[in-house]
N, C-alpha and C positions, 0 to 999 in steps of 0.2 A: 837424814832429812825427814822432817815431820810431814806426814801425809796430810793433804788438804782436807780429807773427809768426804763422805758421799751422802750426807743426810738429805741433800736437795733432791736426790733421786727417789727417796722415800715419798717426798711430796709429789714428784712426777708420777709415782705409782698410784697414789691416791687419785690424782687427776685422770689417769688412765682408766681406773675402775669406774669413776664417776661418768666418764664419757661412754664407757661400755654400757652402763646402765641406761644412760640417756638414749642411746641408739637401740637398745633392746626394747625399751618402752615405745619408741617411735615406730619400730619396725613391725610390731605385732599386727597392726591393722592391715598393712599391705600384704602380709602373709595369709591373713584370714579373708582378704578381699574376695577371692573367688567363692569361698563358702558363703560369706555374708551377702554377696551380690545375688547369689541364687536364692538364698533364704528370704531376702527382703525385696528382690526384684529390682536391684539398682542397675541403672545404665552406666556407661562410662562417664557420662556427664555428672550423674549423681555422685559417683565415687570421686571424680575430680573436684566437685564442690566440697565434699567432706575433707579431702586433703588440702584443698585451697584455703579453707577457713583456718586450718592449722597454720599454714604458711603466712596467711595475712595477719593473724593475731600474733604469731611469732615475730613477724616483721615489726609490728607496732611495739610489741613488748620489748624487743631488743633495744629500741631507742631509750626506753626508761630503765631497762635492766642494767645497762652499763652505768647509768647515773646512780641507781640504787646500790649497786656493788661498790662504786666509789665511795658512797656515803656510809654504808653499813660496814664496809671492810670485807675482805675476802672471806674470812671465817664465817661470820654470821650470814653474809649474803649468800654464800653457797648452800648453807643449811636451809635457808628459806626457799631457795630455788628448787632443791631436790625434794623437799617436803611437798611443795605445791605440785610438782610434776608427777610425783609418785601417787598422790591423791587423784590427779587427773587420769593417770594410767589405769588405776583400779576402777574409776568411774565408768570406763567403757563397758565393763561387765553389766552395768545397770543402765545401759543406754535406753532400753525400751521403757522402763518406768519413768526415767528422767524425761525422755522425749514425750511421753504421754502427759506428764504433769505440765510441762512447758507448752505443749500443744493446746491444752485446755486453757491455760492462761492467755495465750495468744488469741485463741478463739473468743474468749470472754471480752478482750479489749478490741475485738474487731479486725485483727490481722489475719490475713488468709492462711489457711492450713498448710503446714509443711508436713510431709510424711513423718510419722513418729520415729521410725528408725533413723532417718537422716538427721532429724533435729536432735535426737539423743546423742548420736555420735558426734555431731558438730559441737555440742556443749562440752562433751568430754574432751574433744580435741582442743577446744578453747582453753580449758584449765591446763591441759598438758603443755600447750604452747606457751602459756604465761610462765610456767615454771621452767621449762626447758630453755627459754630465752636467757636465763641467767648462767647457764653452764659455761659457754665460751668466754663471756666477759670475765667471769670469776677465774676460770682456768688460765686465761692469758695474763690476767693480773697477778695470779699466784706465780706463774712462770717468770714474769718480770721481777717479782720480789725475790725469787729463790735462785735465779740463774744469771750468770754474766751474759752479755749480749752475744758473744760468739757461740754460746751453747743453746740459745733460746729456740732457734729453729729446730734443732735436734730434739730438745725436750718437748716442743710443741708437736713435732712429728710423732714422737713416742706416745704422748697422751692422746693425740688425735687418732692414733691407730686403734684406740679403744672403740671408736665408731665401727671399725672393721670387725673387731672381735664380736661386738654386739650384733652386727649384721650377719656374722657366721653362726653365732650361738642361736639366734632367733629361728632360722629355718630348721636347725637341728632339734629344737625343743618345742616351739610353738605348735607346729602341726601335730606332733605326737600328743601334746597336752590336749589340744582341741579334739582329736579323734577319741582319746580315752576318757577325758573328763569334761569335755564340752568347751566351746569357744569362750564362754564367760570365765572359766577357770584360768585360761591362758592369760587374760588381762589381769586377773587378781594376783596370780603367783608371780608373774614378771614384774608387775607394778610394786609389789611389796619389797623387792630387793633394795630399792633406794633407801628404805628406812634402816637397813642393816649397815649400809655405807656410812650413814651419818654418825654412827657410833665410833668408827675408826677415824673419821675426820675430826671429831671432837678430841680424840685421844692424841693424835699425832700432829695436828696443824696449829701453828702459832706464827705470828709475824716474825721474820728473821731476827730482829733486834731483841725479841722477847723469848726466842726459842732456846731452851736450855740444852737441847740435844745437839745444837749447832756449835761447832768449835769456832773460836775466833779466827783461825786460819781460813776456814771455809767461808765464814762471813765476809772476811776481807776479799777473798777470791770472787765471791758473788758480786760484790760492789766494785770490782776491778774495772776501771775505765769510766765509771759513771761521772766522777767529778771532772775528769779531763774532757769529757764530751760536752760538758756544760749544759746538760739537759735536765739536771735535777736541781730545782730551786726550792729551798724549804719555804713553806708558807703555812699559815695557820690552818689547822685541820678543817675549819668551817668554811674556808674559801672554796668557792666553786668556779669551775671553768665553764663559761657560758657556751651553750651549743652554737649560738650565732658566731661567737668568736672562733670556735673550732671550724665552722663552715667557711671561714675566711681564708683557710690554708689550702693550698693546692695538694698538700700531703693527705689531707682528709678526703678530698675528692678523688684522689687516685685510689685510695683504699675502697671508697664507696663504689666507684665504677667497677673495680675489679670484683667486688662481692656481688654487685647487681648482675653482672654478666655470667658469673660462674656458679653461684650457689644453687640456682634452679636446676642446673645440669645434674648435680649430685642428687638432689631430691627426685628428679625424674628417674634416675637409675634406681634409687631406693624405693620409691613408691610404685613404679610401673613395671619393674622387671618381672615379678610374678605374673601380672596380667599379660605382659608381652609373651612370655613363654606359653601361657595357656592359649592366647589368641592366635599366635603364629604357628605353634607346633602341637597344639592340642594336649599339652601336658597337664596332668592333674597335680593336686597339692603334694602328693608323695613323690612325684617325679622331679619336682623342681628343687627339692632340698639339696641334693648333691651339687648341681650346677651353681646354685646361689652360694653355697659354702665355698666352692672353688673360686668363684669370682671375687668374693670378699676376702679370701685368703690372699689373692693377688694384691688387693688394695692395701693390705697391711704392709706389704713390702714397699709399695709406693709411698706410704705415709712416712715410714721410718727412713727409707732411702732418700726421699725428698727432703726430709729434715736434715740429713747429713750432707747432702749435695752442695749447698752453699759454702760449707767449710772448706771444700776443695779450692774455691776461688779466694776465700778469705785468707787461707794459708799462703796464697800467692801474692798477698799484699793489698787486695781489694778491701774497701770498707765493708762492714756487714751488709749494708743496704745494696751496694753495687754488686757484691757477690751474689746476693739473693736474686737480684734482677737478672743477672746472667743465667743463673740456674733456672729461673722461672721461664725464660725464653725457650730454653731447651725442653723443659717440661711441657710447655704449651704446644709443642709439635706432636707429642704422642697421641692426643685425642683424635688426630686426623685419621687414624686407623679405623675409627668408628664408622667412617664413610663406607667401608666395605662390609659392614655387618649384614645389611640386607642383600646386596648383590651375591654374596657368598653363602647366605643362609641355607640355600637349597642343598648344599653339600652335607651339612650336619648342623644341628642346633648348637654344637660345641663351637662352631666358627663365630657366630655372633656373641656367644657367652664369653669367649676368650678375648675378642676384640673390644667388647664393652668393658671387660675386666681391665684391659690396658687403659681405656679412657678413664674409668673410675679410679684406677691406681694413680694416673696422672693428676686427677682432681685432688686426691689426698696429698700428693706431693706439693701441688700448688697451694693447697689450703694451709699446710704447715708453714709455708713461706709468706703467704700474703698476710696472715695474722701477725707474723713477727715483724713485718715492715712497720707496724704501728709502734711497737716498743723500740724499734730502731730510731724512730723520728720524734716521738712524743715523750714528755716526762711521765713518770709513773702515775701521778695524780690524775692524768687525763686519759690514760689508756682505756679504762672501762667505758668511758663516754664515747670515745672514738670507735671502739669495737662495737658499741651499741648502735651508733649511727650507721656504720657499715653493715651491721647485721640486719638492720631494718631494710636497707637497700637490697641486701641479698634475699631477704624474705619476700619483698615485693617482686623481685625477679623470679623467685620461685613460684609465686602465685600466677604470674603471667605464663610461665612455662607449663605449669600444671593445667591451667584453663585452656591454653592452646592445644596441649596434648589431648585433653578430654574431647574438645570440639572436633579436632582432626580425626580422632579414632572413631567417634560416632558418625561423622560425615562419611568417611571412607568405608566404614562397616556397612552403612546403609547402601553404598554403591557396590558392595560385595568385594571390596579390595582394601581391607584394613592395613595391609602391608605398606601401602603408599603413605599412610599417615605416619607409620614408624620410620619410613625412609626420610621424610621431611624432618622429623624430630631428631633423628640421628645426625643429619647434616648440621642442624643447629648446634648439637652437642660437640661436633667435631671442630667447628671454627670459633666457638665462643672465647676460648682461652687466648688465642692469638690476637683477637680484637681487643680483649681486656688488657693484655700486656702492652700493646701498642699505645693505647690511650694512657695507661699508667706511666709509661716511659715519657710520653709527651708532656704530661703534667709535672712529673718529677724526674728530670733527666739524670740527675746525680744526687748523691747523698746531701740532704739539706735538713739537719735536725732543727726542731723548734726550740728556741731559747728564750722566748719572750712571754711564756705563760706563767 
């Protein structure tokens, strides 16, 4: 019997490494935040504003990134995305001269002064956000192109685990680079990795119908079930699916609400964990490396395991969407353990690290599945746009969570009990997924593919 072939997993590998680079670049600032906060005199609110501008621009850019990826195609769109975000990552190293220049311009036109360091990092984060917004629309689109529906959540879980590898590698490398070569070097060296990835993307990626390395048997396997599901309707390439039309579907709103409620939780863990360990346990930058590496090692298991989990239900006869929703309900229960992070933190700092690790692992399992609900429901030509709309909602949710966290931490720090601020935020992290699942289930109670686009 002729083997199907496994070239699709080469594409998954490329997506995995792109996501690793994505999160490496995103994580550098949070790891250097304690150093930069002391050097530039930032408050928690200042740091929240810098991270919030990333999330806000990321949110707005996601709306357009999905549309741009659909228009340019996966190959070119991904190249533009990683090129822009790599430039933005490197720009952090030059935040002070950039901030000085723009501060002078703002002063010349009569706009009130913003501290140079804050302004410079905000500008760099803006460029980073514009580029990084293209990663997931392009990766999900590539997954829909190269994988049959039953394997998409597993493939998504695998490439999404790159975010965990990036989050593990960052604390193992960034503090060392900063100590030995300066914080500017950390931004430059990590930011430059994206340009290396582009070489391999050009070499190995092509649309499946044009991919010479893809056997006919594997190509037929990839497209298995597409025609019978009646979700792929051939249209001229220039035809666009209007955003307003997409917003008319309950399936779009289910994805949008799920992203709005949960994306900010992951970003809270990503951006605030080093600050939490410093504020709660007095840990310095060298102390936090191993706990963060352990936490994100846990999340890699969640990402891949969460991607595999729906296959258990699918093999029992459920549709991919219904199997995914059953898996997501169980996954949504795990973040509840984060409620115990603060009450048990007096025993050891490892208790909140492990419990937060469980919650973060659940997020990655959730993420692998919520992304795939879009390709379950929508034709390939609309996937990028729907992912973009949901990504914007997730980014807005992230801004709100970050701003809330910064305000709470400064408020309770002034009262001499910053721990209360973290208790409130951990409670929000714990229940967000169950709320998201319940609303998604109400909006789309059973498998309902879109057939009229």
